[in-house]
C-alpha positions, 0 to 999 in steps of 0.5 A: 475767123473766116477762111477763104477757100480760093485764097487759102487765107484765114482772116483778111484775104485782100493781101497779095499772095506773094510779097517782099518783106524785110525783117532785118532790123536797122543796124545802129551805127556807132560813130568812131572818132580816131584822133591822130597825127602823121608823126604820132609814133604810138599811132603807128604802133597801133596800126596792126590792131586798128586794121584788125578791129576794122576788118572784124567789127567795121560793120558797127561803126562809122570811122572818122579820122581827125588830125590832132596837131601834134607839132605846129613848130619847134619854136616854143615847144617843150614836152617836159614830162617826156623830156622833149625840148628839141628834135634830137630828143625825139629820136630815142623815144621813137626807137623805144616805141619801135622796139616795143611795138615791132612796127619799124621806126628808124628815127635818125632823121631827128638828128640830121633832117628833122620834121619841123611841123606835122601840119603840112602832111596833116593839111595834105590829108584834109585836102585829099579827104575832101576828094576821097576819104579812102584815098586820104587814109592811104595817104596817111598810111604812105606818109607814116611808112615814109617818116617811120620806117624809111626815115623820110621828112614828110614835112618837106614838099618834095616828099609829100608831092612824091607820096601823093603822085604815087596815089595817082593824084597831082602831088604839086597841085595838092601840096599847093592847095594844102598850103592855102589858108582854107586848108588850115581852116579845115585842119582847125575844124578837126582841132576844135572837134577833138578839143570839144571831146576832151582829147589831149593825147594821141592816139585817142579813140572815141566811140559814140552811140545815137544817144550820145553816150560813149567811151574814150580810149587813150593810147595804143591799146590791145584789141580787146580794149576796143572790142569792149568799148564798142560793146559798151556803146551798143545800146542793144546789148547784143553780142558782137559778130565778127566779120570774116577776115580778109585773105592775105592776098586781098589784104596785101592787094589793098595795102601794098606793104605789110610788116610782119607784125601786122600779119601776126596780129591780123591772123593770130600768128607767132612771129616764127609762123609768118614766113610759112604762112606767107608762102602758103597764102601768097603766090611768089610772083605777087610779092617780094619779101624785104627786111628793114630794122630787123623786121621783115615786110611784104611788098606787092609786086606792081 
């Protein structure tokens, strides 16, 4: 009960008068595994929702993208449940997904220049991922733009080389490395991990906490499904805090290309509100507006 007149402390007067302390509790991180494939149409449809989820709640999670191996080859392949036994059977399915999601999908390459395997772009992803996780994500996005919206065969070396070159890497070197057995082994590791978590379809998102309790969400679902899943695995029971959304200029700077649906989802806009919103938010010398398959999209002017 002693109070020291010189220090002005009642109790132990030996402590320093001014100290730096940190009362912030360590944030428990949730591991999020996103199991996907470069030619998964529903994964393409999920992109607007997944981007917003990352923007608002990315502070809670560590993202781990796993390749799932959707199509090794057409030899012996048959998806009887969905009526797919040959490349031409995919075209109608892709168009249906594109029309429903409004993430543009052409799909006519399945008639005249079909992708023979999704393993080549998956291996390229794994090679780039070793070097830079963020750049690997950019590659996956560019590959999907190429195959879905712009109808390019991302199973071909020439297309993959061009995409990788545009990332500032040596496309030929990366694609050659992706053809090696060591790169297939990296891909196999993803397959094993995904299988161990019971993944059988794409997209699948699994969120796991530090106690190894988690949730599995299969398919392209609305944003609230992923938010609810995150709430369930956070053991603290705290209410989720949303981070501020990036401005449209920042978002387009990062992504380089955004479809109307992506802007609508990110900023809670109706389709007919997008044009005015873009004009208000973006400088006219920063972007070009284009259209494909009845959908508008914005491209950053380099």
